[in-house]
FIMAR-966777 format. One record per atom (N, C-alpha, C): residue in one letter; atom name; residue number from 1; y, z, x. Coordinates in nm, 2 decimals. Layout:
BEGIN
R res atom   n      Y      Z      X
R   A   CA NUM      Y      Z      X
...
This chain:
BEGIN
R res atom   n      Y      Z      X
R   M    N   1  -0.12   0.00   0.09
R   M   CA   1   0.00   0.00   0.00
R   M    C   1   0.12   0.00   0.09
R   T    N   2   0.21  -0.09   0.07
R   T   CA   2   0.33  -0.10   0.15
R   T    C   2   0.44   0.00   0.11
R   S    N   3   0.53   0.02   0.20
R   S   CA   3   0.64   0.12   0.16
R   S    C   3   0.72   0.08   0.04
R   F    N   4   0.73  -0.05   0.02
R   F   CA   4   0.81  -0.10  -0.09
R   F    C   4   0.74  -0.07  -0.22
R   S    N   5   0.61  -0.09  -0.23
R   S   CA   5   0.53  -0.06  -0.35
R   S    C   5   0.52   0.09  -0.37
R   L    N   6   0.52   0.17  -0.26
R   L   CA   6   0.51   0.31  -0.27
R   L    C   6   0.65   0.36  -0.33
R   K    N   7   0.76   0.30  -0.28
R   K   CA   7   0.89   0.34  -0.33
R   K    C   7   0.90   0.30  -0.48
R   S    N   8   0.85   0.18  -0.52
R   S   CA   8   0.86   0.14  -0.66
R   S    C   8   0.77   0.23  -0.74
R   A    N   9   0.65   0.27  -0.69
R   A   CA   9   0.57   0.36  -0.77
R   A    C   9   0.63   0.49  -0.79
R   L    N  10   0.70   0.55  -0.69
R   L   CA  10   0.77   0.67  -0.70
R   L    C  10   0.88   0.66  -0.80
R   E    N  11   0.96   0.55  -0.79
R   E   CA  11   1.07   0.54  -0.89
R   E    C  11   1.01   0.53  -1.03
R   R    N  12   0.90   0.45  -1.05
R   R   CA  12   0.84   0.44  -1.18
R   R    C  12   0.79   0.57  -1.23
R   L    N  13   0.72   0.64  -1.15
R   L   CA  13   0.67   0.78  -1.18
R   L    C  13   0.78   0.87  -1.23
R   E    N  14   0.89   0.87  -1.15
R   E   CA  14   1.01   0.95  -1.19
R   E    C  14   1.06   0.91  -1.33
R   E    N  15   1.07   0.78  -1.36
R   E   CA  15   1.12   0.74  -1.49
R   E    C  15   1.03   0.77  -1.60
R   I    N  16   0.90   0.76  -1.57
R   I   CA  16   0.80   0.79  -1.67
R   I    C  16   0.80   0.94  -1.70
R   A    N  17   0.81   1.02  -1.60
R   A   CA  17   0.82   1.17  -1.61
R   A    C  17   0.93   1.21  -1.70
R   M    N  18   1.05   1.15  -1.67
R   M   CA  18   1.17   1.18  -1.75
R   M    C  18   1.15   1.14  -1.89
R   A    N  19   1.10   1.02  -1.92
R   A   CA  19   1.08   0.97  -2.05
R   A    C  19   0.98   1.06  -2.13
R   F    N  20   0.87   1.09  -2.06
R   F   CA  20   0.77   1.18  -2.13
R   F    C  20   0.83   1.32  -2.16
R   L    N  21   0.90   1.38  -2.06
R   L   CA  21   0.95   1.51  -2.09
R   L    C  21   1.05   1.51  -2.20
R   L    N  22   1.14   1.41  -2.20
R   L   CA  22   1.24   1.40  -2.31
R   L    C  22   1.17   1.38  -2.45
R   A    N  23   1.08   1.29  -2.45
R   A   CA  23   1.00   1.27  -2.58
R   A    C  23   0.93   1.39  -2.62
R   F    N  24   0.86   1.46  -2.53
R   F   CA  24   0.78   1.58  -2.56
R   F    C  24   0.88   1.69  -2.62
R   M    N  25   0.99   1.71  -2.55
R   M   CA  25   1.08   1.81  -2.60
R   M    C  25   1.14   1.78  -2.74
R   T    N  26   1.17   1.65  -2.76
R   T   CA  26   1.22   1.61  -2.89
R   T    C  26   1.12   1.62  -3.00
R   L    N  27   1.00   1.57  -2.98
R   L   CA  27   0.90   1.58  -3.08
R   L    C  27   0.85   1.73  -3.11
R   L    N  28   0.84   1.81  -3.00
R   L   CA  28   0.81   1.95  -3.02
R   L    C  28   0.91   2.02  -3.10
R   T    N  29   1.04   2.00  -3.07
R   T   CA  29   1.15   2.07  -3.14
R   T    C  29   1.15   2.02  -3.28
R   F    N  30   1.13   1.89  -3.31
R   F   CA  30   1.13   1.84  -3.44
R   F    C  30   1.02   1.90  -3.52
R   A    N  31   0.90   1.91  -3.46
R   A   CA  31   0.78   1.97  -3.53
R   A    C  31   0.81   2.11  -3.56
R   Q    N  32   0.87   2.18  -3.47
R   Q   CA  32   0.89   2.33  -3.48
R   Q    C  32   0.99   2.35  -3.60
R   V    N  33   1.09   2.26  -3.61
R   V   CA  33   1.19   2.28  -3.72
R   V    C  33   1.12   2.25  -3.85
R   V    N  34   1.04   2.15  -3.86
R   V   CA  34   0.97   2.12  -3.98
R   V    C  34   0.87   2.23  -4.02
R   L    N  35   0.80   2.28  -3.92
R   L   CA  35   0.71   2.40  -3.95
R   L    C  35   0.79   2.52  -4.00
R   R    N  36   0.90   2.54  -3.94
R   R   CA  36   0.98   2.67  -3.97
R   R    C  36   1.04   2.66  -4.11
R   Y    N  37   1.11   2.54  -4.14
R   Y   CA  37   1.18   2.54  -4.26
R   Y    C  37   1.11   2.48  -4.38
R   V    N  38   1.00   2.41  -4.35
R   V   CA  38   0.92   2.35  -4.46
R   V    C  38   0.80   2.44  -4.49
R   F    N  39   0.73   2.48  -4.39
R   F   CA  39   0.61   2.56  -4.41
R   F    C  39   0.62   2.71  -4.38
R   N    N  40   0.74   2.75  -4.34
R   N   CA  40   0.77   2.89  -4.31
R   N    C  40   0.67   2.94  -4.20
R   S    N  41   0.65   2.86  -4.10
R   S   CA  41   0.55   2.89  -4.00
R   S    C  41   0.61   2.84  -3.86
R   G    N  42   0.53   2.83  -3.76
R   G   CA  42   0.58   2.77  -3.63
R   G    C  42   0.48   2.81  -3.52
R   W    N  43   0.50   2.75  -3.41
R   W   CA  43   0.42   2.78  -3.29
R   W    C  43   0.50   2.87  -3.20
R   V    N  44   0.43   2.98  -3.16
R   V   CA  44   0.50   3.08  -3.08
R   V    C  44   0.54   3.02  -2.94
R   W    N  45   0.46   2.93  -2.89
R   W   CA  45   0.48   2.88  -2.75
R   W    C  45   0.58   2.77  -2.74
R   S    N  46   0.63   2.72  -2.85
R   S   CA  46   0.71   2.60  -2.85
R   S    C  46   0.84   2.61  -2.77
R   L    N  47   0.91   2.73  -2.79
R   L   CA  47   1.04   2.75  -2.72
R   L    C  47   1.01   2.76  -2.56
R   E    N  48   0.91   2.83  -2.52
R   E   CA  48   0.88   2.83  -2.38
R   E    C  48   0.84   2.70  -2.32
R   A    N  49   0.76   2.62  -2.40
R   A   CA  49   0.72   2.49  -2.35
R   A    C  49   0.85   2.40  -2.34
R   T    N  50   0.94   2.41  -2.44
R   T   CA  50   1.06   2.33  -2.43
R   T    C  50   1.15   2.37  -2.32
R   T    N  51   1.15   2.50  -2.29
R   T   CA  51   1.24   2.55  -2.18
R   T    C  51   1.18   2.50  -2.04
R   Y    N  52   1.05   2.51  -2.02
R   Y   CA  52   1.00   2.46  -1.90
R   Y    C  52   1.01   2.31  -1.88
R   S    N  53   0.99   2.24  -2.00
R   S   CA  53   1.01   2.09  -2.00
R   S    C  53   1.15   2.05  -1.96
R   F    N  54   1.25   2.12  -2.02
R   F   CA  54   1.39   2.09  -1.99
R   F    C  54   1.42   2.12  -1.84
R   A    N  55   1.37   2.23  -1.79
R   A   CA  55   1.39   2.26  -1.65
R   A    C  55   1.33   2.14  -1.56
R   A    N  56   1.21   2.10  -1.59
R   A   CA  56   1.15   1.99  -1.52
R   A    C  56   1.23   1.86  -1.53
R   L    N  57   1.28   1.83  -1.65
R   L   CA  57   1.37   1.72  -1.68
R   L    C  57   1.49   1.72  -1.59
R   V    N  58   1.56   1.83  -1.58
R   V   CA  58   1.68   1.85  -1.50
R   V    C  58   1.65   1.83  -1.35
R   L    N  59   1.54   1.88  -1.31
R   L   CA  59   1.50   1.87  -1.16
R   L    C  59   1.47   1.73  -1.13
R   V    N  60   1.40   1.66  -1.21
R   V   CA  60   1.36   1.52  -1.18
R   V    C  60   1.49   1.43  -1.21
R   G    N  61   1.57   1.47  -1.31
R   G   CA  61   1.69   1.39  -1.34
R   G    C  61   1.79   1.40  -1.23
R   M    N  62   1.80   1.51  -1.15
R   M   CA  62   1.89   1.52  -1.04
R   M    C  62   1.86   1.41  -0.94
R   S    N  63   1.73   1.40  -0.91
R   S   CA  63   1.69   1.29  -0.81
R   S    C  63   1.72   1.15  -0.86
R   Y    N  64   1.69   1.13  -0.99
R   Y   CA  64   1.72   1.00  -1.05
R   Y    C  64   1.87   0.97  -1.05
R   G    N  65   1.95   1.07  -1.07
R   G   CA  65   2.10   1.05  -1.07
R   G    C  65   2.15   1.01  -0.93
R   V    N  66   2.09   1.07  -0.82
R   V   CA  66   2.13   1.03  -0.69
R   V    C  66   2.08   0.89  -0.66
R   R    N  67   1.96   0.86  -0.70
R   R   CA  67   1.90   0.72  -0.68
R   R    C  67   1.98   0.61  -0.74
R   T    N  68   2.02   0.64  -0.87
R   T   CA  68   2.09   0.53  -0.94
R   T    C  68   2.25   0.55  -0.93
R   K    N  69   2.29   0.64  -0.85
R   K   CA  69   2.44   0.67  -0.84
R   K    C  69   2.50   0.69  -0.97
R   S    N  70   2.44   0.76  -1.06
R   S   CA  70   2.50   0.80  -1.19
R   S    C  70   2.54   0.94  -1.19
R   H    N  71   2.55   1.00  -1.08
R   H   CA  71   2.59   1.14  -1.07
R   H    C  71   2.75   1.15  -1.08
R   I    N  72   2.80   1.27  -1.10
R   I   CA  72   2.94   1.28  -1.11
R   I    C  72   2.99   1.28  -0.96
R   A    N  73   3.09   1.19  -0.94
R   A   CA  73   3.15   1.18  -0.81
R   A    C  73   3.30   1.23  -0.82
R   V    N  74   3.33   1.32  -0.73
R   V   CA  74   3.47   1.37  -0.72
R   V    C  74   3.52   1.31  -0.60
R   D    N  75   3.59   1.19  -0.62
R   D   CA  75   3.63   1.11  -0.50
R   D    C  75   3.78   1.09  -0.50
R   L    N  76   3.86   1.18  -0.57
R   L   CA  76   4.00   1.16  -0.57
R   L    C  76   4.06   1.16  -0.43
R   M    N  77   4.02   1.24  -0.34
R   M   CA  77   4.07   1.24  -0.21
R   M    C  77   4.00   1.14  -0.12
R   T    N  78   3.87   1.13  -0.13
R   T   CA  78   3.80   1.04  -0.03
R   T    C  78   3.83   0.90  -0.06
R   R    N  79   3.87   0.86  -0.18
R   R   CA  79   3.91   0.72  -0.20
R   R    C  79   4.03   0.68  -0.12
R   R    N  80   4.11   0.77  -0.09
R   R   CA  80   4.24   0.74  -0.02
R   R    C  80   4.22   0.74   0.13
R   L    N  81   4.11   0.78   0.18
R   L   CA  81   4.08   0.79   0.32
R   L    C  81   4.06   0.65   0.38
R   P    N  82   4.09   0.63   0.50
R   P   CA  82   4.05   0.50   0.57
R   P    C  82   3.90   0.49   0.57
R   P    N  83   3.85   0.37   0.58
R   P   CA  83   3.70   0.35   0.57
R   P    C  83   3.62   0.43   0.67
R   K    N  84   3.67   0.45   0.79
R   K   CA  84   3.59   0.53   0.89
R   K    C  84   3.58   0.67   0.85
R   L    N  85   3.69   0.73   0.80
R   L   CA  85   3.69   0.87   0.76
R   L    C  85   3.61   0.89   0.63
R   R    N  86   3.62   0.79   0.54
R   R   CA  86   3.54   0.79   0.42
R   R    C  86   3.39   0.79   0.46
R   H    N  87   3.35   0.71   0.56
R   H   CA  87   3.22   0.71   0.61
R   H    C  87   3.17   0.85   0.66
R   V    N  88   3.26   0.91   0.74
R   V   CA  88   3.23   1.04   0.79
R   V    C  88   3.22   1.14   0.67
R   A    N  89   3.31   1.13   0.58
R   A   CA  89   3.31   1.22   0.46
R   A    C  89   3.17   1.21   0.39
R   A    N  90   3.13   1.08   0.37
R   A   CA  90   3.00   1.06   0.30
R   A    C  90   2.88   1.12   0.38
R   L    N  91   2.89   1.11   0.51
R   L   CA  91   2.78   1.18   0.59
R   L    C  91   2.78   1.33   0.58
R   V    N  92   2.90   1.38   0.58
R   V   CA  92   2.92   1.53   0.57
R   V    C  92   2.87   1.57   0.43
R   A    N  93   2.90   1.49   0.33
R   A   CA  93   2.85   1.53   0.19
R   A    C  93   2.70   1.52   0.19
R   V    N  94   2.64   1.42   0.25
R   V   CA  94   2.49   1.41   0.25
R   V    C  94   2.43   1.53   0.32
R   A    N  95   2.50   1.57   0.44
R   A   CA  95   2.45   1.69   0.51
R   A    C  95   2.45   1.81   0.43
R   L    N  96   2.56   1.83   0.36
R   L   CA  96   2.58   1.95   0.28
R   L    C  96   2.48   1.95   0.16
R   C    N  97   2.45   1.84   0.10
R   C   CA  97   2.35   1.82   0.00
R   C    C  97   2.21   1.85   0.05
R   L    N  98   2.18   1.81   0.17
R   L   CA  98   2.05   1.83   0.23
R   L    C  98   2.04   1.98   0.26
R   L    N  99   2.15   2.05   0.30
R   L   CA  99   2.15   2.19   0.33
R   L    C  99   2.12   2.27   0.20
R   Y    N 100   2.18   2.23   0.09
R   Y   CA 100   2.16   2.29  -0.04
R   Y    C 100   2.01   2.27  -0.08
R   C    N 101   1.96   2.15  -0.07
R   C   CA 101   1.82   2.12  -0.10
R   C    C 101   1.73   2.20  -0.02
R   G    N 102   1.76   2.21   0.11
R   G   CA 102   1.67   2.30   0.20
R   G    C 102   1.67   2.44   0.15
R   M    N 103   1.78   2.50   0.12
R   M   CA 103   1.79   2.64   0.08
R   M    C 103   1.71   2.65  -0.06
R   M    N 104   1.74   2.56  -0.15
R   M   CA 104   1.67   2.57  -0.28
R   M    C 104   1.52   2.55  -0.27
R   L    N 105   1.48   2.46  -0.18
R   L   CA 105   1.34   2.43  -0.16
R   L    C 105   1.27   2.56  -0.10
R   Y    N 106   1.34   2.62   0.00
R   Y   CA 106   1.28   2.74   0.06
R   Y    C 106   1.27   2.85  -0.04
R   G    N 107   1.38   2.87  -0.12
R   G   CA 107   1.38   2.98  -0.22
R   G    C 107   1.28   2.96  -0.33
R   S    N 108   1.27   2.83  -0.38
R   S   CA 108   1.17   2.80  -0.48
R   S    C 108   1.03   2.81  -0.44
R   A    N 109   1.00   2.77  -0.31
R   A   CA 109   0.87   2.79  -0.25
R   A    C 109   0.83   2.93  -0.25
R   I    N 110   0.92   3.02  -0.21
R   I   CA 110   0.89   3.16  -0.20
R   I    C 110   0.86   3.21  -0.34
R   F    N 111   0.95   3.17  -0.44
R   F   CA 111   0.93   3.21  -0.58
R   F    C 111   0.80   3.18  -0.63
R   V    N 112   0.76   3.05  -0.61
R   V   CA 112   0.63   3.00  -0.66
R   V    C 112   0.51   3.08  -0.59
R   E    N 113   0.53   3.10  -0.46
R   E   CA 113   0.42   3.17  -0.39
R   E    C 113   0.41   3.31  -0.44
R   R    N 114   0.52   3.38  -0.47
R   R   CA 114   0.51   3.52  -0.52
R   R    C 114   0.45   3.52  -0.66
R   L    N 115   0.49   3.42  -0.74
R   L   CA 115   0.43   3.42  -0.88
R   L    C 115   0.27   3.39  -0.87
R   A    N 116   0.23   3.31  -0.77
R   A   CA 116   0.09   3.28  -0.76
R   A    C 116   0.02   3.41  -0.71
R   A    N 117   0.08   3.49  -0.62
R   A   CA 117   0.02   3.61  -0.57
R   A    C 117   0.01   3.72  -0.69
R   L    N 118   0.11   3.72  -0.78
R   L   CA 118   0.10   3.81  -0.89
R   L    C 118   0.00   3.77  -0.99
R   G    N 119  -0.02   3.64  -1.01
R   G   CA 119  -0.12   3.59  -1.10
R   G    C 119  -0.09   3.60  -1.25
R   N    N 120   0.04   3.61  -1.28
R   N   CA 120   0.08   3.62  -1.42
R   N    C 120   0.07   3.49  -1.49
R   D    N 121   0.04   3.50  -1.62
R   D   CA 121   0.05   3.38  -1.70
R   D    C 121   0.19   3.38  -1.76
R   A    N 122   0.23   3.26  -1.81
R   A   CA 122   0.35   3.25  -1.88
R   A    C 122   0.35   3.34  -2.01
R   R    N 123   0.47   3.37  -2.06
R   R   CA 123   0.47   3.46  -2.17
R   R    C 123   0.39   3.42  -2.30
R   D    N 124   0.41   3.29  -2.34
R   D   CA 124   0.35   3.24  -2.46
R   D    C 124   0.25   3.13  -2.44
R   I    N 125   0.25   3.08  -2.32
R   I   CA 125   0.16   2.96  -2.29
R   I    C 125   0.05   3.02  -2.20
R   P    N 126  -0.08   2.99  -2.23
R   P   CA 126  -0.19   3.04  -2.15
R   P    C 126  -0.21   2.96  -2.02
R   V    N 127  -0.11   2.96  -1.94
R   V   CA 127  -0.11   2.89  -1.81
R   V    C 127  -0.05   2.98  -1.71
R   A    N 128  -0.10   2.97  -1.59
R   A   CA 128  -0.04   3.05  -1.48
R   A    C 128   0.11   3.01  -1.46
R   K    N 129   0.19   3.11  -1.45
R   K   CA 129   0.34   3.09  -1.44
R   K    C 129   0.37   3.01  -1.32
R   W    N 130   0.30   3.03  -1.21
R   W   CA 130   0.33   2.95  -1.09
R   W    C 130   0.31   2.80  -1.10
R   I    N 131   0.22   2.76  -1.19
R   I   CA 131   0.19   2.62  -1.21
R   I    C 131   0.31   2.56  -1.29
R   L    N 132   0.37   2.64  -1.38
R   L   CA 132   0.48   2.59  -1.46
R   L    C 132   0.61   2.58  -1.38
R   T    N 133   0.62   2.66  -1.27
R   T   CA 133   0.74   2.66  -1.19
R   T    C 133   0.72   2.58  -1.06
R   L    N 134   0.61   2.52  -1.05
R   L   CA 134   0.58   2.44  -0.93
R   L    C 134   0.68   2.32  -0.92
R   I    N 135   0.73   2.28  -1.04
R   I   CA 135   0.83   2.17  -1.04
R   I    C 135   0.95   2.20  -0.96
R   M    N 136   0.98   2.32  -0.94
R   M   CA 136   1.10   2.36  -0.86
R   M    C 136   1.10   2.30  -0.72
R   P    N 137   1.00   2.34  -0.64
R   P   CA 137   0.99   2.29  -0.50
R   P    C 137   0.97   2.14  -0.51
R   V    N 138   0.89   2.09  -0.60
R   V   CA 138   0.86   1.94  -0.61
R   V    C 138   0.99   1.87  -0.64
R   G    N 139   1.07   1.92  -0.73
R   G   CA 139   1.20   1.86  -0.76
R   G    C 139   1.29   1.86  -0.64
R   F    N 140   1.30   1.96  -0.57
R   F   CA 140   1.39   1.97  -0.45
R   F    C 140   1.34   1.88  -0.33
R   V    N 141   1.21   1.86  -0.32
R   V   CA 141   1.15   1.77  -0.22
R   V    C 141   1.20   1.63  -0.26
R   L    N 142   1.18   1.60  -0.39
R   L   CA 142   1.22   1.46  -0.44
R   L    C 142   1.38   1.44  -0.42
R   L    N 143   1.45   1.54  -0.45
R   L   CA 143   1.60   1.53  -0.43
R   L    C 143   1.63   1.52  -0.29
R   S    N 144   1.57   1.59  -0.20
R   S   CA 144   1.59   1.58  -0.05
R   S    C 144   1.56   1.44  -0.01
R   Y    N 145   1.45   1.39  -0.06
R   Y   CA 145   1.41   1.25  -0.02
R   Y    C 145   1.53   1.15  -0.06
R   R    N 146   1.58   1.17  -0.18
R   R   CA 146   1.68   1.08  -0.23
R   R    C 146   1.81   1.09  -0.14
R   F    N 147   1.84   1.22  -0.10
R   F   CA 147   1.96   1.23  -0.01
R   F    C 147   1.93   1.18   0.13
R   L    N 148   1.81   1.19   0.18
R   L   CA 148   1.78   1.13   0.31
R   L    C 148   1.79   0.98   0.30
R   V    N 149   1.75   0.92   0.19
R   V   CA 149   1.76   0.77   0.17
R   V    C 149   1.91   0.74   0.16
R   A    N 150   1.99   0.81   0.09
R   A   CA 150   2.13   0.79   0.07
R   A    C 150   2.20   0.80   0.21
R   G    N 151   2.16   0.90   0.29
R   G   CA 151   2.22   0.92   0.42
R   G    C 151   2.18   0.81   0.51
R   W    N 152   2.06   0.76   0.50
R   W   CA 152   2.02   0.65   0.59
R   W    C 152   2.10   0.52   0.55
R   H    N 153   2.13   0.50   0.42
R   H   CA 153   2.21   0.39   0.38
R   H    C 153   2.35   0.40   0.43
R   V    N 154   2.40   0.52   0.44
R   V   CA 154   2.54   0.54   0.49
R   V    C 154   2.53   0.51   0.64
R   L    N 155   2.43   0.57   0.71
R   L   CA 155   2.43   0.55   0.86
R   L    C 155   2.41   0.40   0.90
R   T    N 156   2.33   0.33   0.82
R   T   CA 156   2.30   0.19   0.85
R   T    C 156   2.40   0.09   0.80
R   G    N 157   2.50   0.14   0.73
R   G   CA 157   2.61   0.06   0.67
R   G    C 157   2.58  -0.01   0.54
R   H    N 158   2.47   0.02   0.48
R   H   CA 158   2.44  -0.03   0.35
R   H    C 158   2.53   0.03   0.24
R   D    N 159   2.58   0.14   0.26
R   D   CA 159   2.66   0.21   0.16
R   D    C 159   2.76   0.30   0.24
R   D    N 160   2.88   0.26   0.25
R   D   CA 160   2.98   0.33   0.34
R   D    C 160   3.03   0.46   0.28
R   D    N 161   3.03   0.47   0.15
R   D   CA 161   3.10   0.58   0.09
R   D    C 161   3.03   0.65  -0.02
R   M    N 162   2.91   0.61  -0.06
R   M   CA 162   2.82   0.67  -0.16
R   M    C 162   2.89   0.67  -0.30
R   E    N 163   2.99   0.59  -0.32
R   E   CA 163   3.06   0.59  -0.45
R   E    C 163   2.98   0.52  -0.55
R   Y    N 164   3.00   0.56  -0.67
R   Y   CA 164   2.94   0.50  -0.79
R   Y    C 164   3.03   0.38  -0.82
R   H    N 165   2.97   0.26  -0.82
R   H   CA 165   3.05   0.14  -0.86
R   H    C 165   3.00   0.08  -0.99
R   E    N 166   3.08   0.09  -1.09
R   E   CA 166   3.03   0.04  -1.22
R   E    C 166   3.04  -0.11  -1.23
R   H    N 167   2.93  -0.17  -1.27
R   H   CA 167   2.91  -0.31  -1.29
R   H    C 167   2.96  -0.39  -1.16
R   G    N 168   2.92  -0.34  -1.05
R   G   CA 168   2.95  -0.41  -0.92
R   G    C 168   3.09  -0.40  -0.87
R   E    N 169   3.17  -0.32  -0.93
R   E   CA 169   3.31  -0.30  -0.89
R   E    C 169   3.31  -0.23  -0.76
R   H    N 170   3.39  -0.28  -0.67
R   H   CA 170   3.40  -0.22  -0.53
R   H    C 170   3.54  -0.19  -0.51
R   D    N 171   3.56  -0.11  -0.40
R   D   CA 171   3.70  -0.07  -0.37
R   D    C 171   3.78  -0.20  -0.34
R   V    N 172   3.89  -0.21  -0.40
R   V   CA 172   3.98  -0.32  -0.38
R   V    C 172   4.12  -0.25  -0.34
R   A    N 173   4.20  -0.33  -0.28
R   A   CA 173   4.33  -0.28  -0.24
R   A    C 173   4.41  -0.23  -0.37
R   G    N 174   4.47  -0.12  -0.36
R   G   CA 174   4.55  -0.07  -0.47
R   G    C 174   4.48   0.02  -0.56
R   S    N 175   4.53   0.04  -0.67
R   S   CA 175   4.48   0.14  -0.77
R   S    C 175   4.39   0.08  -0.87
R   E    N 176   4.30   0.16  -0.93
R   E   CA 176   4.22   0.10  -1.03
R   E    C 176   4.30   0.08  -1.16
R   F    N 177   4.43   0.12  -1.16
R   F   CA 177   4.51   0.10  -1.28
R   F    C 177   4.59  -0.03  -1.27
R   E    N 178   4.58  -0.10  -1.16
R   E   CA 178   4.65  -0.23  -1.15
R   E    C 178   4.60  -0.33  -1.25
R   Q    N 179   4.69  -0.42  -1.29
R   Q   CA 179   4.65  -0.52  -1.38
R   Q    C 179   4.57  -0.63  -1.31
R   P    N 180   4.46  -0.68  -1.37
R   P   CA 180   4.39  -0.79  -1.30
R   P    C 180   4.47  -0.91  -1.28
R   T    N 181   4.45  -0.99  -1.18
R   T   CA 181   4.52  -1.11  -1.15
R   T    C 181   4.43  -1.23  -1.16
R   D    N 182   4.48  -1.34  -1.20
R   D   CA 182   4.40  -1.46  -1.20
R   D    C 182   4.40  -1.53  -1.07
R   S    N 183   4.34  -1.65  -1.05
R   S   CA 183   4.33  -1.71  -0.92
R   S    C 183   4.46  -1.75  -0.86
R   D    N 184   4.57  -1.76  -0.94
R   D   CA 184   4.70  -1.80  -0.89
R   D    C 184   4.78  -1.67  -0.84
R   G    N 185   4.72  -1.56  -0.87
R   G   CA 185   4.79  -1.43  -0.83
R   G    C 185   4.88  -1.38  -0.94
R   D    N 186   4.88  -1.45  -1.06
R   D   CA 186   4.96  -1.40  -1.17
R   D    C 186   4.88  -1.29  -1.25
R   Q    N 187   4.96  -1.19  -1.30
R   Q   CA 187   4.89  -1.09  -1.37
R   Q    C 187   4.85  -1.14  -1.51
R   S    N 188   4.73  -1.11  -1.55
R   S   CA 188   4.69  -1.16  -1.68
R   S    C 188   4.72  -1.06  -1.80
């Protein structure tokens, strides 16, 4: 299996996981509402299952957001920097994000390890709690991978500033509030 197909498989798995988790939470919540208000009943475990599913969705979604550049970018100051300084700022941002991922990965690995040592089950789901929280270190490994790829793209010049460009829009001289011009230079 080539690295390209491995990358594609990872991306596809990420998307399938997010779609499954979102669908599962939606259907479970809908069923719970129907059971509660129509049949005056319900499943005890549904809230906990939805909570763990939502946490997993957020952790996988963070990685997806970095991969697709659909994350929130605060670039008010960096947009005004010269290209070389913007490049350095992007590398510093990647380094800080990797530091964050490293700390969270370390902390979540300890958390999962301690839960495994305790051997507790989840409150309402008959599954070991460490299995349900294993998504934490997995999610931060995936997020770290995405930041490593983003950092590599910045280092190799494929992406100088890590900005989100909507519909292929790239930095152009001037402000984003300028009126577009036609081929003759006249404002349209």
